[in-house]
SEKOL-376770 format. One line per 8 residues: number of its first residue (from 1); their letters; for each residue x, y, z of C-alpha. Coordinates in nm, 4 decimals, always signed. Layout:
NUM = a = X/Y/Z ~ ...
//
This chain:
1 = msavmitr = +0.0061/-0.0069/+0.0225 ~ +0.1411/+0.3452/-0.1062 ~ +0.0312/+0.6330/+0.0677 ~ +0.0504/+1.0303/-0.0814 ~ -0.0337/+1.3642/+0.0334 ~ -0.2764/+1.5564/-0.1588 ~ -0.2200/+1.9395/-0.0939 ~ -0.5738/+2.1256/-0.1423
9 = kvrkwekl = -0.6648/+2.4585/-0.1126 ~ -0.9537/+2.5233/+0.1015 ~ -1.1290/+2.8185/+0.2620 ~ -0.9595/+2.9706/+0.6119 ~ -1.3112/+2.9285/+0.7714 ~ -1.3121/+2.5556/+0.7390 ~ -1.0032/+2.5244/+0.9712 ~ -1.0873/+2.8017/+1.1949
17 = pgkntfcc = -1.0974/+2.6877/+1.5661 ~ -1.3670/+2.7668/+1.7808 ~ -1.7590/+2.6621/+1.8289 ~ -1.8750/+2.8540/+1.5286 ~ -2.1079/+2.7415/+1.2325 ~ -2.0438/+2.9016/+0.9048 ~ -2.2705/+2.9164/+0.5521 ~ -2.2687/+3.0883/+0.2254
25 = dgrvmmar = -1.9161/+2.9736/+0.2064 ~ -1.7774/+3.1685/+0.5382 ~ -2.0208/+3.4884/+0.4451 ~ -2.2475/+3.3931/+0.7446 ~ -2.1181/+3.3149/+1.1091 ~ -2.3283/+3.2284/+1.3900 ~ -2.2809/+3.0244/+1.7355 ~ -2.3627/+2.6425/+1.7068
33 = qkgvfylt = -2.6367/+2.6721/+1.9499 ~ -2.8953/+2.7952/+1.7142 ~ -3.2371/+2.6502/+1.8721 ~ -3.3438/+2.9784/+2.0673 ~ -3.2869/+3.1900/+1.7653 ~ -3.4884/+2.9717/+1.5606 ~ -3.7478/+3.0397/+1.8701 ~ -3.7173/+3.4241/+1.7972
41 = lflivgtc = -3.7925/+3.3836/+1.4503 ~ -4.1133/+3.1514/+1.4980 ~ -4.2680/+3.4388/+1.7512 ~ -4.1758/+3.7325/+1.5701 ~ -4.2982/+3.5969/+1.2242 ~ -4.5909/+3.4292/+1.3714 ~ -4.7389/+3.7450/+1.5943 ~ -4.6942/+3.9716/+1.2570
49 = slffafec = -4.8554/+3.6938/+1.0350 ~ -5.1418/+3.6895/+1.2724 ~ -5.1583/+4.0763/+1.3181 ~ -5.1435/+4.0985/+0.8932 ~ -5.4161/+3.8395/+0.8232 ~ -5.6723/+3.9397/+1.1033 ~ -5.6264/+4.2972/+1.2222 ~ -5.4573/+4.5023/+0.9149
57 = pylavhls = -5.7926/+4.3966/+0.6818 ~ -6.0684/+4.5663/+0.9718 ~ -5.8240/+4.8325/+1.0178 ~ -5.7469/+4.9308/+0.7196 ~ -6.0921/+4.9897/+0.6431 ~ -6.2475/+5.1312/+0.9465 ~ -5.9340/+5.3719/+1.0446 ~ -5.6520/+5.3978/+0.8016
65 = paipvfav = -5.4754/+5.1985/+0.5163 ~ -5.1788/+5.3355/+0.6364 ~ -5.1697/+5.1129/+0.9526 ~ -5.0607/+4.7924/+0.7782 ~ -4.7826/+4.9791/+0.5652 ~ -4.6131/+5.1129/+0.8465 ~ -4.6859/+4.7548/+1.0127 ~ -4.4868/+4.5988/+0.7503
73 = llflfvma = -4.1919/+4.8324/+0.7097 ~ -4.1519/+4.8023/+1.0857 ~ -4.1130/+4.4418/+1.0522 ~ -3.8927/+4.4434/+0.7801 ~ -3.6943/+4.6935/+0.9952 ~ -3.6821/+4.4070/+1.2475 ~ -3.6091/+4.1502/+1.0506 ~ -3.3217/+4.3079/+0.8756
81 = mllrtsfs = -3.1518/+4.4032/+1.2322 ~ -3.2140/+4.0609/+1.3722 ~ -3.0512/+3.8713/+1.0839 ~ -2.7538/+4.1260/+1.0600 ~ -2.7071/+4.0883/+1.4559 ~ -2.7394/+3.7206/+1.3811 ~ -2.4952/+3.6752/+1.0542 ~ -2.2441/+3.8774/+1.1332
89 = dpgvlpra = -1.8897/+3.8693/+1.2928 ~ -1.9147/+4.0269/+1.5959 ~ -1.5270/+4.1314/+1.6510 ~ -1.4063/+3.7920/+1.6914 ~ -1.0133/+3.8056/+1.7410 ~ -0.8002/+3.5507/+1.5787 ~ -0.5767/+3.3288/+1.7699 ~ -0.1782/+3.3176/+1.7863
97 = lpeeatfi = +0.0049/+3.1369/+1.5498 ~ +0.2632/+2.8900/+1.6578 ~ +0.5312/+3.1104/+1.6178 ~ +0.3561/+3.3946/+1.7850 ~ +0.2368/+3.2023/+2.1167 ~ +0.5991/+3.0667/+2.1639 ~ +0.7604/+3.4411/+2.0922 ~ +0.4819/+3.5465/+2.4129
105 = emeieaan = +0.5755/+3.2427/+2.6101 ~ +0.9275/+3.3764/+2.5651 ~ +0.8663/+3.7065/+2.6891 ~ +0.6485/+3.6162/+2.9860 ~ +0.9330/+3.3355/+3.1288 ~ +1.1880/+3.6408/+3.0425 ~ +0.9524/+3.8937/+3.2473 ~ +0.8637/+3.6775/+3.5482
113 = gnvpagqr = +1.1987/+3.5496/+3.5749 ~ +1.2603/+3.1804/+3.7408 ~ +0.9912/+3.0975/+3.9632 ~ +1.0887/+2.8483/+4.2373 ~ +0.9225/+2.4956/+4.2359 ~ +0.5500/+2.4881/+4.4330 ~ +0.5261/+2.8160/+4.3947 ~ +0.2487/+2.9716/+4.1760
121 = ppprirnv = +0.3401/+3.1766/+3.8916 ~ +0.2354/+3.5227/+3.8668 ~ -0.0838/+3.6243/+3.6686 ~ -0.0082/+3.7067/+3.3086 ~ -0.1228/+4.0612/+3.2615 ~ -0.0121/+4.3729/+3.0920 ~ -0.0795/+4.7574/+3.2093 ~ -0.1491/+4.9873/+2.9328
129 = qinnqivk = -0.2709/+5.3646/+2.9951 ~ -0.5950/+5.4902/+2.8471 ~ -0.7188/+5.8691/+2.9476 ~ -0.4613/+5.8475/+3.2440 ~ -0.5769/+5.5861/+3.3685 ~ -0.4003/+5.1971/+3.4160 ~ -0.5725/+4.9213/+3.2365 ~ -0.5419/+4.5569/+3.2678
137 = lkycytck = -0.4605/+4.3244/+2.9740 ~ -0.5083/+3.9392/+3.0467 ~ -0.3894/+3.6730/+2.8884 ~ -0.5930/+3.3969/+2.7052 ~ -0.4656/+3.0720/+2.7737 ~ -0.7166/+2.9456/+2.4851 ~ -0.6238/+3.1950/+2.2303 ~ -0.2629/+3.2325/+2.3480
145 = ifrppras = -0.2845/+3.6363/+2.3256 ~ -0.3339/+3.9022/+2.5715 ~ -0.6469/+4.0396/+2.5069 ~ -0.7069/+4.4333/+2.3964 ~ -0.9057/+4.6601/+2.6370 ~ -1.2965/+4.5450/+2.6857 ~ -1.2395/+4.2065/+2.5183 ~ -1.3462/+3.8771/+2.6621
153 = hcsicdnc = -1.3595/+3.5133/+2.6272 ~ -1.6876/+3.3737/+2.5244 ~ -1.7026/+3.0258/+2.6649 ~ -2.0095/+2.9244/+2.4448 ~ -1.8658/+3.0332/+2.1058 ~ -1.4766/+2.9711/+2.2185 ~ -1.3219/+3.2728/+2.0916 ~ -1.2284/+3.6243/+2.2251
161 = vdrfdhhc = -1.4379/+3.9105/+2.1091 ~ -1.3651/+4.2470/+2.0864 ~ -1.5600/+4.4906/+2.3002 ~ -1.7445/+4.1727/+2.4132 ~ -2.0813/+4.2981/+2.5531 ~ -2.2527/+3.9050/+2.6183 ~ -2.3567/+3.6161/+2.4525 ~ -2.7406/+3.6488/+2.3330
169 = pwvgncvg = -2.8919/+3.3039/+2.2950 ~ -3.2312/+3.5060/+2.1520 ~ -3.0202/+3.6324/+1.8249 ~ -2.7644/+3.3196/+1.8131 ~ -2.4618/+3.5074/+1.8223 ~ -2.2395/+3.7113/+2.0658 ~ -2.2679/+4.0724/+2.0797 ~ -1.9646/+4.2616/+2.0447
177 = krnyryfy = -1.7792/+4.5261/+1.8700 ~ -1.9117/+4.4873/+1.5282 ~ -2.2666/+4.3893/+1.5801 ~ -2.3600/+4.5554/+1.8956 ~ -2.5626/+4.8926/+1.7071 ~ -2.7593/+4.6296/+1.5103 ~ -2.8487/+4.4907/+1.8348 ~ -2.9676/+4.7545/+1.9883
185 = lftlslsl = -3.1471/+4.8702/+1.6748 ~ -3.2585/+4.5424/+1.6484 ~ -3.4617/+4.5611/+2.0562 ~ -3.5326/+4.9180/+1.9902 ~ -3.7553/+4.8394/+1.6952 ~ -3.8722/+4.5382/+1.8279 ~ -4.0148/+4.7340/+2.1111 ~ -4.1897/+4.9582/+1.8946
193 = ltiyiftf = -4.3608/+4.6677/+1.6898 ~ -4.4598/+4.5312/+2.0174 ~ -4.5910/+4.8368/+2.1222 ~ -4.7453/+4.8966/+1.7854 ~ -4.9523/+4.5558/+1.7661 ~ -5.0746/+4.5681/+2.1486 ~ -5.2158/+4.9202/+2.0804 ~ -5.3946/+4.8030/+1.7544
201 = divhvvmr = -5.4760/+4.4851/+1.8967 ~ -5.6669/+4.6672/+2.1815 ~ -5.8255/+4.9332/+1.9794 ~ -5.9649/+4.6443/+1.7295 ~ -6.1300/+4.4480/+2.0456 ~ -6.2820/+4.8282/+2.1324 ~ -6.3981/+4.9088/+1.7715 ~ -6.5890/+4.5958/+1.7590
209 = svdkgfln = -6.7210/+4.6147/+2.1477 ~ -6.9127/+4.9140/+2.0842 ~ -7.1123/+4.7517/+1.8174 ~ -7.1731/+4.4169/+1.9977 ~ -7.0839/+4.4980/+2.3469 ~ -6.7769/+4.3721/+2.5264 ~ -6.9060/+4.0352/+2.6706 ~ -7.0256/+3.9320/+2.3328
217 = tlketpgt = -6.7265/+4.0281/+2.1458 ~ -6.5206/+3.7912/+2.4646 ~ -6.7605/+3.5035/+2.3949 ~ -6.7743/+3.4672/+1.9777 ~ -6.6253/+3.1551/+1.8550 ~ -6.2434/+3.0626/+1.8121 ~ -6.1070/+3.1445/+1.4790 ~ -6.2856/+3.5038/+1.4605
225 = yplnsdhr = -6.1091/+3.8458/+1.4696 ~ -6.1593/+3.8999/+1.8659 ~ -6.0232/+3.5867/+2.0171 ~ -5.6977/+3.6402/+1.7974 ~ -5.6527/+3.9878/+1.9088 ~ -5.7450/+3.8969/+2.2930 ~ -5.4383/+3.5927/+2.2145 ~ -5.1927/+3.8451/+2.0913
233 = vlvcfftl = -5.3070/+4.1013/+2.3548 ~ -5.1767/+3.8647/+2.5822 ~ -4.8577/+3.7799/+2.4148 ~ -4.7494/+4.1113/+2.3462 ~ -4.8412/+4.2256/+2.6746 ~ -4.6044/+3.9716/+2.8676 ~ -4.3159/+4.0179/+2.6075 ~ -4.3577/+4.4001/+2.6321
241 = wsvvgltg = -4.2138/+4.3849/+2.9860 ~ -3.8780/+4.1928/+2.8615 ~ -3.8266/+4.3551/+2.5514 ~ -3.8731/+4.7260/+2.6494 ~ -3.6704/+4.6430/+2.9761 ~ -3.4045/+4.4892/+2.7445 ~ -3.3827/+4.8348/+2.5530 ~ -3.4075/+5.1066/+2.7977
249 = fhtylisl = -3.1089/+4.8817/+3.0360 ~ -2.9011/+4.9256/+2.6930 ~ -2.9918/+5.2750/+2.6626 ~ -2.8889/+5.3322/+2.9865 ~ -2.5190/+5.1228/+2.9128 ~ -2.4866/+5.3489/+2.5738 ~ -2.5399/+5.6440/+2.7675 ~ -2.2358/+5.5632/+3.0166
257 = nqttnedi = -2.0227/+5.3688/+2.6855 ~ -2.0304/+5.0466/+2.9145 ~ -2.0956/+4.7064/+2.8515 ~ -2.2923/+4.4745/+3.0263 ~ -1.9995/+4.2441/+3.0694 ~ -1.8418/+4.5468/+3.2430 ~ -2.1796/+4.6358/+3.4162 ~ -2.1910/+4.2833/+3.5627
265 = kgswsgkn = -1.8392/+4.2627/+3.7015 ~ -1.8738/+4.6172/+3.8290 ~ -1.5346/+4.7125/+3.6714 ~ -1.6209/+5.0873/+3.6955 ~ -1.8852/+5.1023/+3.9778 ~ -1.7883/+5.3620/+4.2504 ~ -1.7285/+5.0637/+4.4930 ~ -1.3678/+5.0079/+4.3144
273 = rvqnpysh = -1.3301/+5.3968/+4.2885 ~ -1.2345/+5.3302/+3.9196 ~ -1.3648/+5.5870/+3.6735 ~ -1.4810/+5.4594/+3.3373 ~ -1.1963/+5.5447/+3.0780 ~ -1.3828/+5.5272/+2.7888 ~ -1.6609/+5.7505/+2.8534 ~ -1.6335/+6.1109/+2.7258
281 = kniikncc = -1.8458/+6.2602/+3.0413 ~ -2.1309/+6.3291/+2.7869 ~ -2.4655/+6.1203/+2.7030 ~ -2.4689/+6.2587/+2.3611 ~ -2.0716/+6.1772/+2.2841 ~ -2.1141/+5.8406/+2.4463 ~ -2.4717/+5.7849/+2.1911 ~ -2.2833/+5.8985/+1.8827
289 = evlcgpty = -1.9539/+5.6711/+1.9454 ~ -2.1637/+5.3667/+1.9775 ~ -2.4347/+5.4117/+1.7305 ~ -2.2788/+5.6573/+1.5026 ~ -1.8985/+5.5701/+1.4646 ~ -1.6963/+5.4125/+1.2178 ~ -1.8022/+5.0291/+1.1018 ~ -1.5260/+4.8205/+1.1863
297 = psvldrrg = -1.3562/+4.5981/+0.9518 ~ -1.3586/+4.1966/+1.0681 ~ -0.9879/+4.1145/+1.1475 ~ -1.0884/+3.7465/+1.1212 ~ -1.0027/+3.6217/+0.7518 ~ -1.2901/+3.3944/+0.6771 ~ -1.2388/+3.3922/+0.2924 ~ -0.8618/+3.3636/+0.2556
305 = lmqddlpv = -0.7104/+3.0242/+0.0981 ~ -0.4823/+2.8094/+0.2653 ~ -0.3375/+2.4909/+0.2000 ~ -0.4455/+2.1781/+0.3504 ~ -0.2486/+1.8314/+0.3298 ~ -0.4701/+1.5522/+0.2882 ~ -0.3085/+1.1971/+0.3317 ~ -0.4546/+0.9298/+0.0590
313 = sttsaals = -0.3825/+0.5760/+0.0520 ~ -0.4137/+0.3624/-0.2426 ~ -0.3277/+0.0228/-0.3550 ~ -0.2630/-0.1698/-0.6752 ~ -0.5903/-0.3404/-0.6931 ~ -0.7757/-0.0065/-0.6437 ~ -0.5844/+0.1366/-0.9195 ~ -0.6357/-0.1197/-1.1292
321 = sssssnpv = -0.9939/-0.1196/-1.1086 ~ -1.0006/+0.2396/-1.1421 ~ -0.8536/+0.2241/-1.4756 ~ -1.0768/-0.0907/-1.5771 ~ -1.3789/+0.1322/-1.5163 ~ -1.2392/+0.4470/-1.6635 ~ -0.9260/+0.3854/-1.8676 ~ -0.6644/+0.6459/-1.9305
329 = pqttktta = -0.4355/+0.6311/-2.2882 ~ -0.0738/+0.6102/-2.2833 ~ +0.0823/+0.9051/-2.2291 ~ +0.3299/+0.8986/-2.5130 ~ +0.0011/+0.8725/-2.7409 ~ -0.2852/+1.0812/-2.6233 ~ -0.1314/+1.3067/-2.3451 ~ -0.0020/+1.6453/-2.4018
337 = plipneht = +0.4389/+1.6682/-2.3748 ~ +0.5419/+1.7879/-2.0915 ~ +0.6559/+2.1374/-2.0475 ~ +0.9529/+2.1931/-1.8198 ~ +0.9181/+2.4743/-1.5327 ~ +1.1374/+2.5599/-1.2465 ~ +1.1207/+2.2653/-1.0934 ~ +1.2372/+2.0370/-1.3496
345 = pddakpsi = +1.6012/+1.9034/-1.3147 ~ +1.8289/+1.9878/-1.5582 ~ +1.9035/+1.6578/-1.6784 ~ +1.5169/+1.5799/-1.7263 ~ +1.4762/+1.9084/-1.9686 ~ +1.6420/+1.7564/-2.2788 ~ +1.4273/+1.4299/-2.2656 ~ +1.1200/+1.6285/-2.2097
353 = aasaqtsp = +1.2053/+1.8959/-2.5299 ~ +1.2559/+1.5931/-2.7349 ~ +0.9431/+1.4456/-2.6752 ~ +0.7545/+1.7684/-2.7279 ~ +0.9202/+1.7832/-3.0746 ~ +0.8357/+1.4481/-3.1596 ~ +0.4539/+1.4755/-3.0798 ~ +0.3806/+1.8405/-3.1417
361 = srkrstlp = +0.0037/+1.7566/-3.2674 ~ -0.0995/+1.5420/-2.9634 ~ -0.3825/+1.6739/-2.7693 ~ -0.4421/+1.6978/-2.3871 ~ -0.6367/+1.3980/-2.2386 ~ -0.8820/+1.4680/-2.0093 ~ -0.8125/+1.3438/-1.6645 ~ -1.0570/+1.1398/-1.4382
369 = scrpwlhp = -1.2096/+1.3647/-1.1873 ~ -1.2690/+1.0225/-1.0041 ~ -0.9320/+0.9762/-0.9017 ~ -0.8284/+1.2626/-0.7301 ~ -0.4361/+1.2207/-0.7601 ~ -0.5113/+1.3341/-1.1063 ~ -0.6841/+1.6138/-1.0997 ~ -0.4943/+1.9290/-1.2473
377 = rlmlkhps = -0.5750/+2.1674/-0.9241 ~ -0.4338/+1.9083/-0.6623 ~ -0.0649/+1.8572/-0.5911 ~ +0.0593/+1.5617/-0.4992 ~ +0.3762/+1.4360/-0.2858 ~ +0.5115/+1.0976/-0.2509 ~ +0.6395/+1.0383/+0.1206 ~ +0.9895/+0.9210/+0.0189
385 = prtrpisc = +1.2456/+1.2003/+0.0310 ~ +1.4426/+1.0954/-0.2736 ~ +1.1753/+1.2510/-0.4936 ~ +1.2087/+1.4661/-0.8326 ~ +0.8944/+1.6972/-0.9223 ~ +0.7500/+1.6241/-1.2770 ~ +0.5178/+1.9032/-1.4002 ~ +0.2438/+1.8610/-1.6854
393 = mrgrltfv = -0.0775/+2.0273/-1.8076 ~ +0.1440/+2.3207/-1.8830 ~ +0.2533/+2.3746/-1.5074 ~ -0.1256/+2.3303/-1.3502 ~ -0.0446/+1.9569/-1.2216 ~ +0.2553/+1.8861/-1.0241 ~ +0.3247/+1.5383/-0.8929 ~ +0.6442/+1.4075/-0.7148
401 = app = +0.8164/+1.0557/-0.8465 ~ +1.0611/+0.8831/-0.6811 ~ +1.3595/+0.8680/-0.9157
//
């Protein structure tokens, strides 16, 4: 049995560590736990669908046709902000390369000196000064980096996130530097949509109660407008407190230029006598920085290409069966002549040139796709160290054969 190493090009998102899932060739990034996110979609779409089906026709006729139009626009904005928050990179920081991790370890050992046996080594921190205040940078043992200020490691996604706010299961993603404003706009617009549906559900019940009476309206059979209105009134009533409360809490944090993680830990509380170095001491400036600042590019190269070595084991029986099912003509009869390149040895160039002169009119054979080691975009490497490279297909196929 012989083994070869196939070097293929893959996208970097396929090899990224962490507990994220990717879709659309790495363009969509989410956490692996997406069950609550699907529940969020179901609640929003289901409630709005019932409102559009049972409330809007009655309200458009008896009040104004602008009511369903505004509801549709608000619903589309809510869905856009939800998907933008869920499918975007929250600000994941790339992990250190092996060379970088080794260099950082050497720096830490040199700074700490020789630690006696049995004694706990000092914590791995670095101090930086931000607005005349010392801020500690903590070392992440998983990512092998010193985290920048306000960054934290998410245990659910297993990644360090810049300006980490929290991990939100309702959106199925972390909330960080790159998607916090979309998360806030989602909660704000969802609060407005909930209030909107709640208000017009009550209006619908009241308008029908004027004609039939309130008790008669409540006694109507299931499937009619009032009973659906009653259900949505209850759903919106209990949802309203949580959504509006969450929006108010994040409005408070934005006014202070503070994150949920910092608020939970009490990093800038009055008890520690430490002021927030990121606050501008002005509510308007803090809101403009968080909500109107520039959109930061992603530092995570998801769409880049990298080489991945894939070992492939082959046997003579497999090769013979593959040849019988899809025979390949002899090279001297049907394949194009080999063209020397920079990898071709000097002693092999005359023979390659002679073969090219003897068969100038030969056509290139079609390589079977069922055998990956003959694919023109793959590179084959024989495990033996005594090898020589041979190129064909005008340099697109390179394999290493023993001398």
